[in-house]
TORLO-398048 format. One record per residue: x, y, z of N, C-alpha, C in turn; residue number from 1; residue in one letter. Coordinates in steps of 0.2 Angstrom, whole numbers. Layout:
// TORLO-398048
ATOM   n_X   n_Y   n_Z  ca_X  ca_Y  ca_Z   c_X   c_Y   c_Z num residuo
ATOM     X     Y     Z     X     Y     Z     X     Y     Z NUM       A
...
// end
This chain:
// TORLO-398048
ATOM   n_X   n_Y   n_Z  ca_X  ca_Y  ca_Z   c_X   c_Y   c_Z num residuo
ATOM     4    -5     1     1     0     0     4     7     0   1       X
ATOM    10     6     4    15    12     6    17    11    -3   2       X
ATOM    19     7    -4    24     8   -11    16    13   -16   3       X
ATOM    12    10   -17     6    13   -23     7    20   -20   4       X
ATOM     7    22   -14     5    30   -11    11    32   -14   5       X
ATOM    16    29   -13    23    34   -16    23    34   -23   6       X
ATOM    22    30   -25    23    31   -34    18    34   -35   7       X
ATOM    11    36   -33     5    40   -35     9    48   -34   8       X
ATOM    11    47   -28    13    54   -26    20    57   -30   9       X
ATOM    23    53   -33    29    54   -37    27    57   -44  10       X
ATOM    21    53   -45    19    54   -50    14    60   -53  11       X
ATOM    11    61   -48     8    69   -48    13    74   -47  12       X
ATOM    19    74   -44    25    77   -43    27    80   -50  13       X
ATOM    29    73   -54    31    73   -62    27    77   -65  14       X
ATOM    20    76   -64    18    81   -69    16    88   -67  15       X
ATOM    15    89   -63    15    95   -60    22   100   -62  16       X
ATOM    28    96   -62    34    98   -63    34   100   -72  17       X
ATOM    32    95   -75    30    94   -82    28   100   -85  18       X
ATOM    23   104   -82    21   112   -86    15   111   -88  19       X
ATOM    10   114   -90     4   116   -91     1   112   -96  20       X
ATOM     6   110  -101     5   106  -108     0   100  -103  21       X
ATOM     1    96   -99    -2    92   -99    -9    92   -91  22       X
ATOM    -8   100   -90   -15   101   -87   -20   104   -89  23       X
ATOM   -27   103   -88   -32   106   -90   -33   114   -90  24       X
ATOM   -32   114   -82   -35   122   -81   -29   128   -80  25       X
ATOM   -23   126   -84   -18   131   -84   -20   137   -88  26       X
ATOM   -18   142   -88   -19   150   -91   -14   148   -98  27       X
ATOM   -18   151  -104   -14   151  -109   -10   155  -110  28       X
ATOM    -4   156  -112     2   161  -113    -2   167  -117  29       X
ATOM    -2   172  -116    -5   180  -118    -3   178  -126  30       X
ATOM    -8   180  -131    -6   182  -137    -3   189  -139  31       X
ATOM    -4   195  -135     0   199  -136    -1   203  -130  32       X
ATOM     3   205  -128     5   209  -123     9   216  -121  33       X
ATOM     9   220  -119    11   228  -117    16   228  -111  34       X
ATOM    21   230  -115    29   229  -109    32   235  -107  35       X
ATOM    37   236  -104    40   243  -102    46   239  -100  36       X
ATOM    52   242  -104    58   239  -106    61   242  -100  37       X
ATOM    64   238   -95    65   241   -87    74   242   -87  38       X
ATOM    76   238   -91    85   238   -92    87   232   -96  39       X
ATOM    92   232   -98    97   229  -103   103   227   -97  40       X
ATOM   103   219   -95   107   218   -93   111   214   -94  41       X
ATOM   118   212   -92   122   207   -96   121   201   -91  42       X
ATOM   118   202   -85   119   194   -81   112   193   -82  43       X
ATOM   106   194   -82   100   193   -83    95   196   -89  44       X
ATOM   100   198   -95    97   200  -102    93   204  -102  45       X
ATOM    87   208  -105    82   211  -106    78   210  -100  46       X
ATOM    76   216   -96    72   215   -91    66   219   -93  47       X
ATOM    59   216   -93    53   220   -96    47   218   -91  48       X
ATOM    45   224   -88    38   224   -86    31   223   -87  49       X
ATOM    30   217   -88    23   216   -91    18   220   -89  50       X
ATOM    13   224   -92     7   229   -91     1   227   -93  51       X
ATOM    -3   229   -88   -11   227   -89   -12   218   -88  52       X
ATOM    -7   215   -86   -10   207   -84    -9   207   -76  53       X
ATOM   -13   204   -73   -11   201   -65   -10   196   -62  54       X
ATOM    -5   192   -69    -1   185   -69     4   184   -73  55       X
ATOM     8   182   -73    14   182   -77    21   184   -76  56       X
ATOM    25   181   -77    33   185   -74    33   184   -68  57       X
ATOM    38   188   -63    38   187   -57    41   194   -54  58       X
ATOM    38   195   -46    42   200   -44    50   201   -41  59       X
ATOM    52   207   -42    59   208   -42    60   214   -37  60       X
ATOM    66   216   -34    67   222   -32    74   224   -35  61       X
ATOM    74   230   -38    79   232   -41    83   239   -42  62       X
ATOM    86   243   -42    89   248   -41    91   250   -48  63       X
ATOM    86   251   -52    87   253   -60    88   260   -60  64       X
ATOM    86   264   -57    88   271   -57    93   273   -53  65       X
ATOM    96   270   -48   100   273   -44    99   278   -37  66       X
ATOM    92   278   -37    88   279   -31    87   275   -26  67       X
ATOM    90   269   -26    87   264   -21    83   259   -25  68       X
ATOM    82   252   -20    78   246   -23    73   248   -24  69       X
ATOM    69   247   -30    61   247   -28    57   240   -32  70       X
ATOM    50   240   -31    47   233   -30    45   233   -38  71       X
ATOM    45   228   -42    42   228   -48    40   221   -50  72       X
ATOM    32   222   -52    28   215   -53    29   213   -60  73       X
ATOM    27   207   -61    25   206   -67    33   207   -72  74       X
ATOM    39   202   -70    45   205   -73    46   199   -77  75       X
ATOM    49   199   -83    51   195   -87    59   195   -91  76       X
ATOM    63   191   -91    70   193   -93    70   187   -99  77       X
ATOM    74   192  -104    75   188  -113    81   192  -114  78       X
ATOM    84   186  -118    89   187  -123    85   187  -130  79       X
ATOM    81   187  -131    78   185  -137    81   193  -141  80       X
ATOM    80   195  -148    82   200  -152    74   205  -152  81       X
ATOM    75   210  -149    69   214  -148    71   220  -154  82       X
ATOM    73   219  -159    72   222  -165    74   230  -165  83       X
ATOM    78   230  -161    82   239  -159    76   240  -154  84       X
ATOM    73   238  -151    68   242  -147    68   240  -139  85       X
ATOM    75   239  -138    77   238  -132    79   246  -126  86       X
ATOM    77   251  -128    80   257  -125    76   256  -118  87       X
ATOM    79   259  -111    76   258  -106    68   263  -106  88       X
ATOM    66   262  -105    59   264  -103    54   263  -110  89       X
ATOM    56   261  -114    52   260  -121    47   255  -120  90       X
ATOM    39   258  -122    35   253  -122    36   248  -127  91       X
ATOM    35   243  -128    34   237  -133    27   232  -133  92       X
ATOM    27   229  -138    21   225  -139    24   218  -141  93       X
ATOM    21   212  -138    25   206  -141    21   199  -139  94       X
ATOM    23   194  -141    21   187  -137    26   184  -135  95       X
ATOM    25   182  -129    32   176  -125    29   170  -122  96       X
ATOM    33   166  -122    33   158  -120    39   159  -115  97       X
ATOM    39   156  -109    41   154  -105    48   148  -106  98       X
ATOM    55   150  -105    59   146  -108    63   151  -114  99       X
ATOM    69   148  -113    74   152  -120    83   149  -118 100       X
ATOM    84   151  -124    92   151  -122    96   156  -121 101       X
ATOM   100   155  -114   104   160  -112   110   159  -117 102       X
ATOM   115   166  -116   120   167  -121   124   161  -116 103       X
ATOM   129   158  -122   134   153  -121   138   155  -116 104       X
ATOM   139   163  -116   146   165  -110   142   167  -104 105       X
ATOM   146   167  -100   143   167   -92   145   175   -89 106       X
ATOM   141   179   -88   142   186   -87   144   188   -83 107       X
ATOM   152   188   -79   154   192   -74   150   198   -70 108       X
ATOM   149   202   -72   145   209   -70   139   207   -67 109       X
ATOM   138   211   -61   132   210   -56   129   215   -57 110       X
ATOM   126   216   -64   121   221   -65   113   219   -65 111       X
ATOM   111   213   -63   104   211   -62   102   210   -56 112       X
ATOM    96   209   -56    92   208   -48    95   203   -44 113       X
ATOM    95   203   -37    97   199   -32    95   193   -35 114       X
ATOM    90   191   -36    87   184   -36    85   181   -43 115       X
ATOM    87   177   -45    86   175   -53    79   176   -57 116       X
ATOM    79   176   -62    73   182   -65    71   172   -71 117       X
ATOM    68   172   -71    67   167   -76    66   168   -83 118       X
ATOM    71   167   -89    70   168   -95    63   167   -98 119       X
ATOM    62   170  -104    57   169  -108    60   171  -115 120       X
ATOM    56   166  -119    57   168  -126    53   174  -129 121       X
ATOM    54   179  -131    50   185  -133    49   186  -141 122       X
ATOM    43   186  -145    44   185  -151    39   192  -155 123       X
ATOM    37   192  -161    33   198  -163    34   204  -161 124       X
ATOM    41   205  -158    40   213  -154    38   218  -161 125       X
ATOM    36   223  -157    33   227  -161    31   234  -155 126       X
ATOM    33   242  -160    31   248  -155    24   249  -156 127       X
ATOM    21   246  -161    12   248  -162     9   244  -159 128       X
ATOM     4   247  -156     0   242  -152    -4   235  -154 129       X
ATOM    -6   232  -150    -7   224  -153   -15   226  -156 130       X
ATOM   -17   222  -159   -26   224  -163   -30   221  -158 131       X
ATOM   -34   225  -159   -39   224  -154   -42   216  -152 132       X
ATOM   -43   213  -148   -45   208  -148   -37   203  -147 133       X
ATOM   -31   204  -148   -26   200  -146   -23   202  -139 134       X
ATOM   -26   208  -136   -23   209  -130   -26   205  -125 135       X
ATOM   -20   202  -121   -23   198  -114   -20   202  -108 136       X
ATOM   -28   205  -104   -28   207   -99   -30   203   -94 137       X
ATOM   -29   197   -93   -32   193   -88   -27   195   -80 138       X
// end
């Protein structure tokens, strides 16, 4: 009995760790979102704060402007090409998906947040607003 309970617990853990594609109640990745470029760092890639969403990304504390650490919600990190739209403070529109390739080199500059930020793949980057009906504001 203990062995089957342990096996069932392990199977559930594997299922939960494997991602949303196996669960029916996961929220879909937004089709198009608005974000603000917070910073370009060597250590954490480009940090983007998602706008108008209630989930996605993570909360970080960082001193982006030299006036002390501030809290930023719904932040993602990316090493994706942003088509020249990576200026600090710039508003961009894009689609994203968790996971992505980090650069082959290891950055030694301590210019990122204190806690690691999950890497996302960003695509369809534009400075034009998403088409009506494409923006997810969950």
